[in-house]
C-alpha positions in Angstrom: 14.7 -11.4 26.9 12.6 -10.4 24.5 9.2 -9.1 25.7 5.9 -11.1 24.4 4.9 -8.8 22.0 8.3 -8.7 20.4 8.6 -12.0 19.7 4.9 -12.5 18.4 5.9 -8.8 15.9 8.9 -11.3 14.9 5.5 -13.3 13.0 3.9 -10.7 12.4 0.8 -10.6 14.9 0.4 -7.2 16.3 -3.4 -7.5 17.6 -5.7 -10.9 18.5 -7.0 -10.2 14.9 -3.5 -11.9 13.0 -3.5 -14.8 15.3 -6.4 -15.3 13.7 -5.0 -15.6 10.2 -1.7 -17.4 11.9 -2.3 -21.0 10.9 -0.7 -24.4 11.2 2.1 -25.8 9.1 0.9 -29.3 10.1 -1.1 -31.7 12.3 -0.5 -33.9 14.8 -2.9 -36.4 15.9 -2.8 -36.7 19.5 -6.2 -38.5 19.6 -6.0 -41.5 20.9 -2.8 -43.7 21.9 -1.5 -45.6 19.0 -2.1 -49.2 20.2 0.7 -52.5 20.1 -0.4 -53.6 17.0 0.4 -50.5 15.2 4.1 -50.0 16.3 6.9 -50.4 13.8 9.8 -48.4 12.4 9.3 -44.7 11.1 5.4 -45.4 12.7 4.9 -41.8 14.5 2.7 -42.8 18.0 1.8 -41.3 20.9 1.6 -43.5 24.2 2.0 -43.6 28.0 4.0 -45.6 30.2 5.9 -45.0 33.1 9.9 -44.4 33.4 11.3 -47.5 34.8 14.8 -46.4 34.6 16.3 -43.1 33.6 20.6 -42.6 33.4 23.1 -40.1 31.7 25.4 -42.6 29.5 29.0 -40.9 28.2 29.8 -42.7 26.3 29.8 -42.6 22.6 28.6 -39.0 24.1 26.4 -37.6 26.6 22.6 -38.8 26.5 20.6 -39.7 29.1 19.1 -42.5 27.9 15.3 -43.1 29.0 13.8 -46.6 29.7 9.4 -46.8 29.7 7.4 -49.2 30.4 4.6 -48.8 27.8 1.3 -48.8 29.1 -2.4 -48.6 27.6 -5.9 -47.4 29.2 -7.9 -49.7 31.6 -10.5 -49.3 27.8 -8.7 -50.0 25.5 -9.2 -53.6 23.2 -5.7 -54.8 23.5 -5.5 -54.2 27.4 -4.6 -57.7 28.1 -4.5 -59.1 24.9 -1.1 -59.5 25.4 1.1 -61.4 28.0 4.2 -59.3 29.5 6.8 -60.7 27.3 5.3 -59.4 23.9 4.6 -56.1 25.2 7.2 -53.5 23.3 9.8 -51.9 25.6 10.7 -48.3 24.7 13.9 -46.9 25.4 13.9 -42.9 25.2 17.3 -41.2 24.3 17.8 -36.8 24.5 21.2 -35.9 22.9 20.1 -32.8 24.9 18.8 -32.1 27.7 18.0 -30.1 30.8 18.7 -30.5 33.7 14.8 -29.9 34.5 14.2 -32.6 31.9 16.1 -35.4 33.9 14.0 -34.1 36.8 10.8 -34.7 34.8 11.8 -38.4 33.3 12.2 -39.3 37.1 12.1 -43.3 37.8 8.1 -43.8 38.7 7.2 -40.8 36.7 4.3 -41.1 34.5 4.3 -40.2 30.7 3.0 -39.8 27.7 4.9 -38.5 24.9 4.9 -38.4 20.8 7.5 -39.5 18.3 8.8 -41.7 15.9 9.6 -44.9 16.8 13.2 -46.4 15.5 14.3 -49.7 16.2 16.8 -50.2 19.2 20.1 -50.7 18.7 21.2 -53.2 18.6 18.3 -54.2 16.5 15.4 -56.5 18.1 11.6 -57.2 17.3 9.7 -55.0 19.7 12.6 -53.4 21.0 12.2 -49.7 20.2 13.8 -46.4 20.8 13.1 -42.8 20.5 15.2 -40.1 19.4 14.2 -36.5 21.4 10.2 -37.2 21.5 8.0 -34.8 22.6 6.5 -35.3 26.2 2.9 -33.7 26.5 2.3 -34.7 29.9 3.9 -35.6 33.2 3.2 -36.5 36.5 1.9 -38.5 39.2 0.1 -42.0 37.4 -3.7 -40.6 38.1 -2.3 -36.9 36.3 -1.5 -39.0 33.5 -4.1 -41.5 32.9 -7.1 -39.2 34.0 -6.2 -36.5 31.4 -8.5 -36.2 28.9 -6.8 -36.8 25.4 -7.7 -33.8 22.8 -10.9 -34.1 21.1 -9.9 -32.8 17.8 -6.4 -32.3 15.7 -3.4 -30.7 17.4 -2.1 -27.7 15.4 1.6 -27.4 14.8 2.4 -23.6 14.2 5.8 -21.9 12.6 7.2 -20.3 15.3 10.6 -18.5 16.5 12.5 -18.8 18.9 11.1 -18.4 22.4 7.6 -18.6 21.9 7.0 -22.2 22.5 4.3 -24.1 20.5 2.1 -24.4 23.6 2.5 -20.6 24.8 1.1 -19.4 21.3 -1.5 -22.1 21.0 -3.0 -20.6 24.0 -2.8 -17.5 23.3 -4.0 -18.3 20.0 -7.3 -20.3 21.3 -8.2 -17.2 23.6 -8.1 -15.3 20.4 -11.0 -17.5 18.7 -12.9 -17.8 22.2 -13.1 -13.6 22.4 -12.8 -12.8 18.6 -13.5 -15.2 16.0 -17.2 -14.9 16.7 -17.1 -11.0 15.9 -14.3 -11.7 13.1 -16.6 -10.5 10.0 -16.3 -12.2 6.6 -15.3 -8.9 4.3 -16.5 -11.3 1.3 -20.3 -10.3 0.1 -22.8 -13.4 0.6 -23.8 -13.6 -2.8 -20.4 -14.5 -3.8 -19.8 -17.2 -1.1 -23.3 -18.3 -2.0 -22.3 -18.5 -5.8 -18.9 -19.7 -5.4 -19.8 -22.1 -3.6 -17.0 -20.9 -0.3 -16.9 -21.6 3.3 -18.0 -18.2 5.6 -14.1 -17.2 7.0 -15.4 -17.4 10.9 -16.4 -21.7 9.6 -13.1 -22.2 7.7 -10.8 -20.7 10.5 -12.4 -22.4 13.2 -12.3 -25.4 11.0 -7.9 -24.8 10.5 -7.1 -23.9 14.0 -9.5 -27.0 16.0 -10.3 -30.0 13.0 -12.8 -32.2 14.5 -11.3 -35.5 14.3 -13.6 -36.6 11.4 -12.0 -34.3 8.5 -8.9 -35.8 6.6 -5.5 -35.2 8.3 -4.2 -35.8 4.3 -7.2 -33.2 3.1 -5.7 -30.5 5.8 -2.4 -31.4 5.5 -2.3 -31.0 2.0 -4.2 -27.7 1.4 -6.9 -29.3 -0.1 -9.6 -29.2 2.6 -12.6 -26.3 2.1 -11.0 -24.3 4.9 -7.6 -24.0 3.3 -9.6 -23.6 0.1 -10.8 -20.5 1.4 -7.9 -19.1 3.0 -6.6 -19.1 -0.3 -8.4 -17.8 -2.2 -8.9 -14.9 0.4 -4.7 -14.7 -0.3 -5.2 -14.6 -4.3 -8.5 -12.1 -3.9 -6.4 -9.4 -2.2 -3.4 -9.9 -4.7 -5.8 -9.4 -7.6 -7.8 -7.0 -5.9 -5.1 -4.4 -5.2 -3.5 -4.8 -8.6 -6.5 -4.6 -10.3 -7.5 -1.2 -8.4 -4.3 -0.1 -9.0 -5.1 -0.4 -13.0 -8.9 1.2 -12.4 -6.4 4.0 -11.0 -4.2 4.7 -14.2 -7.5 5.2 -16.1 -8.5 7.7 -14.4 -4.4 9.8 -14.8 -3.4 11.8 -17.4 -0.2 11.2 -20.1 0.7 12.8 -22.8 -0.8 11.5 -26.3 2.0 10.6 -28.2 0.3 10.7 -32.1 3.2 13.0 -33.7 4.6 12.0 -37.2 5.9 8.9 -37.8 8.3 9.4 -40.3 10.7 8.8 -38.2 9.6 5.6 -37.1 9.3 5.2 -41.0 13.0 5.8 -42.3 14.3 3.8 -38.9 12.5 0.5 -40.2 13.9 1.4 -43.7 17.7 1.4 -42.9 17.3 -1.5 -40.8 18.8 -4.7 -41.7 16.5 -7.0 -41.8 13.1 -7.2 -41.6 10.9 -7.5 -38.6 9.0 -10.2 -37.6 5.4 -10.9 -37.1 5.7 -11.2 -33.8 7.8 -7.5 -33.6 5.1 -5.9 -35.5 1.8 -7.4 -33.8 3.4 -5.5 -30.8 4.2 -2.9 -32.2 1.3 -2.1 -33.2 -0.1 -2.7 -29.1 2.7 0.0 -28.1 2.3 2.2 -30.8 -1.6 2.4 -30.2 -0.7 2.5 -26.4 1.2 6.1 -26.8 -1.3 7.4 -28.8 -3.6 7.2 -25.6 -4.3 10.3 -22.4 -4.0 7.6 -20.0 -0.5 6.6 -19.1 1.1 2.8 -20.9 2.1 0.7 -17.9 2.7 -2.4 -20.6 5.6 -5.3 -20.0 7.6 -6.2 -23.2 8.9 -10.4 -22.1 10.5 -12.5 -24.8 12.7 -14.7 -25.0 16.5 -14.0 -25.8 17.2 -12.8 -28.7 13.9 -11.6 -30.0 14.5 -8.4 -30.8 12.7 -6.1 -28.0 15.6 -3.7 -28.8 13.8 -2.6 -31.8 10.5 -3.3 -30.5 12.2 -0.6 -28.0 13.6 1.9 -29.8 10.3 2.6 -32.6 9.0 3.2 -28.9 11.2 5.6 -28.3 11.2 7.4 -31.7 7.4 7.6 -31.4 7.9 9.6 -28.3 10.4 11.8 -30.0 8.3 12.4 -33.2 5.6 13.5 -30.9 8.1 16.2 -29.0 8.9 14.5 -25.7 12.4 13.5 -24.6 12.0 9.1 -23.9 15.0 7.5 -21.4 16.2 3.8 -21.4 17.1 2.0 -17.7 19.3 -1.3 -17.6 20.7 -2.7 -14.3 24.5 -3.0 -15.2 26.7 -0.8 -16.9 27.3 -3.6 -19.6 24.2 -3.7 -20.7 23.5 -0.1 -20.4 26.3 0.6 -23.1 25.0 -2.3 -25.2 21.9 -0.4 -25.6 23.7 2.9 -25.9 26.0 1.7 -28.4 23.2 -0.4 -30.8 20.9 3.1 -30.7 23.2 5.1 -30.9 24.0 3.3 -34.6 20.8 3.1 -35.2 19.5 6.1 -34.1 22.2 9.1 -34.5 21.5 8.9 -38.1 18.1 10.1 -38.4 19.0 12.9 -36.2 18.6 12.0 -32.9 20.6 12.8 -29.8 21.0 10.6 -27.0 22.9 11.0 -23.7 25.1 8.4 -21.6 24.8 9.2 -18.3 26.2 6.0 -15.7 28.2 6.4 -12.5 31.6 5.6 -14.1 31.6 9.5 -16.1 33.8 12.2 -14.7 31.9 15.5 -12.5 32.0 17.8 -15.1 30.9 15.4 -17.8 27.6 14.8 -15.8 27.1 18.2 -15.3 27.6 18.8 -18.6 24.9 16.4 -19.4 22.2 16.6 -16.7 22.2 20.2 -18.5 21.7 19.4 -21.6 18.8 16.5 -20.5 16.9 19.6 -18.4 17.6 21.8 -21.5 16.3 19.4 -24.1 18.9 19.4 -26.4 19.0 15.3 -25.7 16.5 13.7 -27.0 17.3 9.8 -24.9 19.3 9.1 -22.5 20.3 5.9 -21.6 22.1 4.8 -18.8 21.9 3.2 -15.8 20.4 4.3 -11.7 22.9 6.7 -12.1 20.1 7.5 -14.5 17.4 8.0 -11.3 19.8 9.9 -9.5 19.1 13.3 -7.3 19.7 16.2 -9.7 18.6 14.7 -12.9 16.0 17.2 -14.6 14.0 16.3 -17.9 12.9 19.0 -19.5 9.9 17.1 -21.2 9.6 12.9 -20.2 7.2 10.9 -22.0 8.8 7.4 -22.3 10.9 5.3 -19.2 12.0 1.9 -21.0 13.4 -0.3 -17.9 15.4 -3.4 -19.1 16.0 -5.9 -16.7 13.0 -4.7 -14.9 12.8 -7.4 -11.9 16.2 -6.1 -11.6 14.8 -3.1 -9.6 12.7 -2.4 -7.0 8.8 -0.7 -7.1 10.0 2.5 -6.1 12.6 2.9 -8.8 10.4 2.1 -11.4 7.8 4.3 -9.9 10.3 7.4 -9.7 9.6 8.7 -13.8 6.1 8.0 -13.7 5.1 12.1 -12.6 6.3 15.1 -14.4 6.2 19.0 -13.3 2.5 19.3 -15.0 1.0 16.7 -13.1 0.4 14.1 -16.2 2.1 10.9 -15.6 5.0 9.0 -18.6 4.3 5.7 -20.0 5.7 3.5 -18.9 7.7 0.2 -21.2 9.3 -2.6 -18.7 10.8 -5.1 -20.5 12.0 -8.6 -19.6 14.6 -11.4 -21.3 13.4 -13.6 -18.6 10.3 -15.6 -19.7 7.5 -15.1 -17.0 5.0 -18.0 -16.4 1.9 -17.4 -17.0 0.4 -18.1 -13.5 3.0 -15.7 -12.1 2.4 -13.5 -14.9 -1.6 -12.9 -13.7 0.2 -12.9 -10.1 2.6 -10.1 -10.6 1.2 -8.6 -13.7 -2.4 -8.3 -13.3 -2.1 -4.3 -13.7 -0.3 -4.0 -16.7 -0.4 -4.5 -20.1 1.3 -7.8 -21.2 3.1 -8.3 -25.2 5.1 -10.9 -25.9 7.7 -11.9 -28.3 7.2 -15.4 -29.4 9.5 -15.8 -32.3 13.0 -15.3 -33.4 14.7 -13.4 -35.9 14.7 -16.1 -38.9 18.6 -16.8 -39.8 18.5 -17.5 -35.7 21.1 -20.4 -35.9 19.1 -23.2 -33.1 22.3 -24.5 -30.4 23.4 -27.2 -29.3 23.4 -27.8 -25.7 26.2 -30.6 -24.2 26.4 -31.5 -21.1 29.8 -33.2 -20.1 31.4 -34.9 -16.8 33.7 -31.9 -15.9 36.7 -35.4 -16.1 36.2 -34.6 -19.4 37.8 -31.2 -19.2 40.3 -32.5 -22.2 37.1 -32.4 -24.8 36.1 -29.2 -23.9 39.8 -27.8 -24.7 40.5 -29.9 -28.1 37.0 -28.2 -28.8 38.1 -24.7 -28.1 41.1 -25.0 -30.3 38.7 -26.0 -33.0 36.4 -23.3 -33.3 39.8 -20.7 -32.0 41.5 -22.0 -35.0 38.4 -20.5 -38.0 38.3 -17.6 -36.1 35.6 -18.0 -34.1 35.7 -16.4 -30.3 35.0 -18.8 -27.3 33.5 -17.6 -24.1 34.0 -19.7 -21.0 32.3 -18.8 -17.5 33.3 -19.7 -13.9 30.2 -18.2 -11.7 32.4 -17.2 -8.5 36.0 -14.1 -8.4 37.8 -16.2 -5.6 38.4 -19.3 -3.9 36.1 -19.9 -1.2 36.4 -22.7 1.8 32.8 -23.5 0.7 32.2 -24.0 -3.0 35.1 -26.0 -4.2 34.6 -24.4 -8.1 37.1 -23.0 -10.6 37.6 -19.0 -10.2 37.8 -16.7 -13.3 41.7 -15.7 -12.2 42.9 -19.2 -12.4 40.9 -20.2 -15.2 42.1 -17.3 -17.6 45.7 -19.2 -16.5 45.3 -22.3 -17.2 43.7 -21.4 -21.2 46.5 -18.8 -21.4 49.1 -21.9 -20.6 47.3 -23.9 -22.8 46.7 -21.8 -25.7 49.5 -18.9 -25.2 49.2 -17.8 -29.5 46.2 -17.0 -28.0 44.8 -13.9 -26.4 42.4 -14.9 -23.4 40.1 -12.2 -22.0 38.9 -11.7 -18.3 36.0 -10.3 -17.5 34.7 -9.9 -13.7 32.3 -7.9 -11.7 35.1 -6.7 -9.1 36.9 -4.8 -13.0 36.5 -1.0 -12.5 34.1 0.4 -15.1 36.8 1.4 -17.7 38.7 -2.0 -17.6 35.1 -3.7 -18.2 34.3 -1.5 -21.7 37.9 -2.4 -22.7 37.5 -5.8 -22.6 34.5 -5.8 -24.0 35.0 -3.5 -26.7 39.2 -5.8 -27.1 36.4 -9.6 -27.4 33.8 -7.3 -30.1 36.3 -5.9 -32.3 38.3 -9.2 -32.5 40.8 -9.2 -30.8 40.7 -11.9 -27.7 39.8 -15.6 -28.3 38.6 -16.9 -25.7 36.9 -14.5 -23.3 37.0 -15.8 -19.5 33.9 -14.2 -17.5 31.6 -14.1 -14.7 28.5 -13.9 -15.4 28.6 -10.4 -15.6 27.7 -11.2 -19.4 25.0 -12.9 -18.2 22.4 -10.0 -20.7 22.9 -7.3 -23.8 26.4 -9.0 -25.0 26.5 -9.3 -28.4 29.4 -10.4 -30.4 27.7 -12.4 -33.9 31.3 -14.2 -34.2 31.1 -15.9 -31.0 30.0 -19.9 -31.3 31.1 -21.4 -28.2 30.2 -21.4 -24.9 31.7 -23.1 -21.7 29.9 -22.6 -18.5 31.6 -24.9 -15.6 30.6 -25.8 -12.5 26.8 -25.0 -15.2 25.5 -26.9 -11.7 25.7 -24.2 -9.5 23.8 -21.7 -11.8 20.3 -21.0 -11.6 18.2 -22.1 -14.9 17.0 -18.8 -16.4 20.5 -17.7 -15.5 21.9 -20.6 -17.6 19.4 -20.0 -20.7 21.0 -16.6 -20.6 24.1 -17.7 -20.8 23.3 -20.1 -23.7 21.8 -16.9 -25.7 25.2 -15.2 -25.7 25.7 -17.6 -28.6 24.1 -18.3 -31.6 23.8 -14.4 -32.6 24.7 -15.2 -36.0 25.6 -17.0 -38.8 27.5 -20.0 -38.0 26.4 -23.3 -35.6 26.9 -22.2 -32.1 27.6 -24.6 -29.0 26.9 -24.0 -25.7 28.8 -26.7 -23.4 27.3 -27.4 -20.2 30.8 -28.7 -18.1 29.3 -29.6 -14.4 30.9 -31.8 -11.5 29.8 -35.4 -10.5 27.3 -36.5 -8.8 24.9 -34.0 -9.6 21.5 -33.7 -6.7 18.2 -34.2 -8.1 17.2 -30.0 -8.4 20.3 -29.7 -10.6 19.8 -32.7 -12.8 15.9 -31.3 -13.4 18.1 -28.4 -14.0 20.5 -29.6 -16.6 17.8 -31.7 -18.6 15.5 -29.1 -18.9 18.1 -26.8 -21.1 19.7 -30.1 -22.6 16.4 -31.2 -24.0 14.9 -27.3 -24.7 15.7 -24.6 -26.4 12.5 -22.2 -25.6 12.5 -19.6 -22.7 9.0 -19.7 -22.4 9.1 -23.3 -21.8 12.3 -23.0 -20.0 10.3 -21.1 -17.3 7.6 -23.6 -16.7 9.5 -26.3 -16.1 11.6 -23.7 -13.7 8.6 -22.9 -11.6 7.6 -26.7 -11.5 10.8 -27.9 -10.3 11.6 -24.7 -8.2 8.0 -23.7 -6.3 7.0 -20.5 -7.5 9.5 -19.1 -3.7 12.7 -19.8 -5.1 11.4 -18.9 -8.8 10.9 -15.8 -7.6 14.4 -15.8 -6.2 14.6 -11.7 -5.0 10.2 -12.3 -4.5 9.4 -9.3 -6.6 10.0 -6.2 -4.6 6.2 -4.0 -4.1 5.0 -7.6 -5.2 2.8 -9.1 -1.7 3.7 -12.3 -0.5 2.5 -15.7 -0.4 1.5 -17.5 2.8 -0.6 -20.2 2.0 -1.5 -19.9 -1.7 0.9 -22.0 -4.5 1.0 -20.4 -7.2 1.5 -24.1 -9.3 -1.3 -26.1 -7.2 -4.0 -23.3 -6.6 -4.1 -22.2 -10.9 -8.0 -22.3 -10.4 -7.8 -20.2 -7.3 -6.4 -18.3 -9.0 -8.7 -17.3 -11.8 -11.5 -17.6 -9.7 -10.0 -15.0 -7.6 -9.4 -12.3 -11.0 -13.2 -12.8 -11.9 -14.5 -12.3 -8.4 -11.8 -9.5 -8.5 -13.5 -7.7 -10.8 -17.1 -8.5 -10.0 -16.3 -6.9 -6.6 -14.3 -3.4 -7.9 -17.5 -2.9 -9.7 -19.8 -3.7 -7.4 -18.4 -3.9 -4.1 -16.3 -1.0 -4.0 -16.8 -1.0 0.2 -16.1 -4.8 0.7 -12.7 -4.5 -1.8 -11.7 -2.0 0.7 -12.0 -4.0 3.7 -10.6 -7.2 2.7 -7.5 -4.9 1.5 -6.9 -3.9 4.5 -7.1 -7.4 6.4 -5.1 -9.2 3.9 -2.6 -6.2 2.6 -2.8 -3.9 5.3 1.3 -2.5 4.7 0.8 -2.7 1.4 1.9 0.9 0.8 5.1 -0.5 2.4 5.6 -2.6 -0.3 6.4 -0.2 -2.8 9.8 0.4 -0.6 11.1 -2.9 -0.7 
């Protein structure tokens, strides 16, 4: 059996002070008994009564049925107001119970209980039932009638199996009595006064033991000033941590990449297109960063097809022209190889030597490649996680570019930050999943952020169609029309193999179906369980137009560029996340021909699935889609992976507390500049384990 310390540790509680910051999930009002006149189905009530019958029933299943005569204390206004027939009858039903509960509810026992009323069966006016009510008190008549009601609202805390509410409440009450008065406020009085914030001890006292005069709705909605103070402190700790990192970075030294920029000019001259204004603006921002002696830490975000790779190539060339090496790492073999092929076609004609490093290359080839990287023979290295494996040593690394950066942990992203000579490496992080401004302020306050908010000219808008799965034949006819004019088609399935839990078509079954339906067409298959050489061969065949249809799982989500593909069919679209759907849709519409994305869904749809599909149907802009996704799911689910290295918010809600977040940003800047001691105290209280986050 787990010890109390072990149970508390599961809740993140290791000190009495942690108990003070373990705040309620919700509140119950046990300060008065519910008058009979307020009783009704769906009403939460607190009632006292005497057990008049208690019996185990075995049909339709074993359950304990208890009949209770409701009582009101003598002081109640309703005492005597009802003749006996008008007093409601009350039945308790326990589908799961212990012998001790049966003993507690023996005939003649007086009880005080709480629960939500429902009409008893058969339905009859004045006859109510409580299923698994909370028994607050049980004893003789004197014990229950003389027991005082609470003087404040009752907190309901998050807990864990083996640690009941009663025991946890008692521990928190002890912590309040023994430690709250000596619990220092980490914020300077001037900041409290200027921003109208409650002192923290006062806020905690209110939240743990709220007086009846406080609005239950304000507490439940976390709008009360006491909640505002706690949420502000949490957001402030996050901002302080990130701003402190930014300040520390300004003290670091990095190689300044002034260099002759002939390579960059030659690169731009050979491109078959002109940069958009957004690409020019962002490239200038990055260029200026790279000329500094402080390390660049910049996030480059842009919608699908906005041209991030071109911008990254220009940054790599600036570093290479200055005599340093550049590296680009992507999370998947397919995406990394796409980058390698594209960058090779752009940079090799300029005399830039590029290395390819992944888990799929042979041992001998790896050894030769590593030796050439270490000697400086390669100017740039493109690859997967293999770039940060043991044995990879750069001769003179100046820049690392990380694509789809949110798929890497902080420790992985920091792997290259320092060089043997003590200098820091410039870092450019890229993401094709636009980040709503609120989250960017929270997750990347220590980064400079560049945004590509313009698509290259000539990109065809993608028509999005919502089609119910019963109309599958219409989709198959659409495929026939596309391939007849020489176009290619993606068909995306969410699973590889049959699942007992999800009745989904598999990629294997779909390939067989399409091959049978279109016997003259070549139908390829791409999924995550294929070997790396197999994946590469399939993608090369599709790019060479040797496959008319490619059935795939979401391994094609990012990085795949086949301009001749004009139709994307996403089967069971209701099973995909919104960002994932948008990324998949972005695989088409990359050429001169009009493109269509079909969202094939199974009815009936849940509310969130409806909202996701409606959003994708209505919007093309990835930034607007990201904002809608945040509203639909909330920040916790939106982050999903819960961005490794970024503190988890327990109390603040980024969608509802934007004004607090803005205030926290401003106060954090003031504290870093004027109150460094208070900064450390605040971080030690709210983020005591922040160093461990780097290894998340």
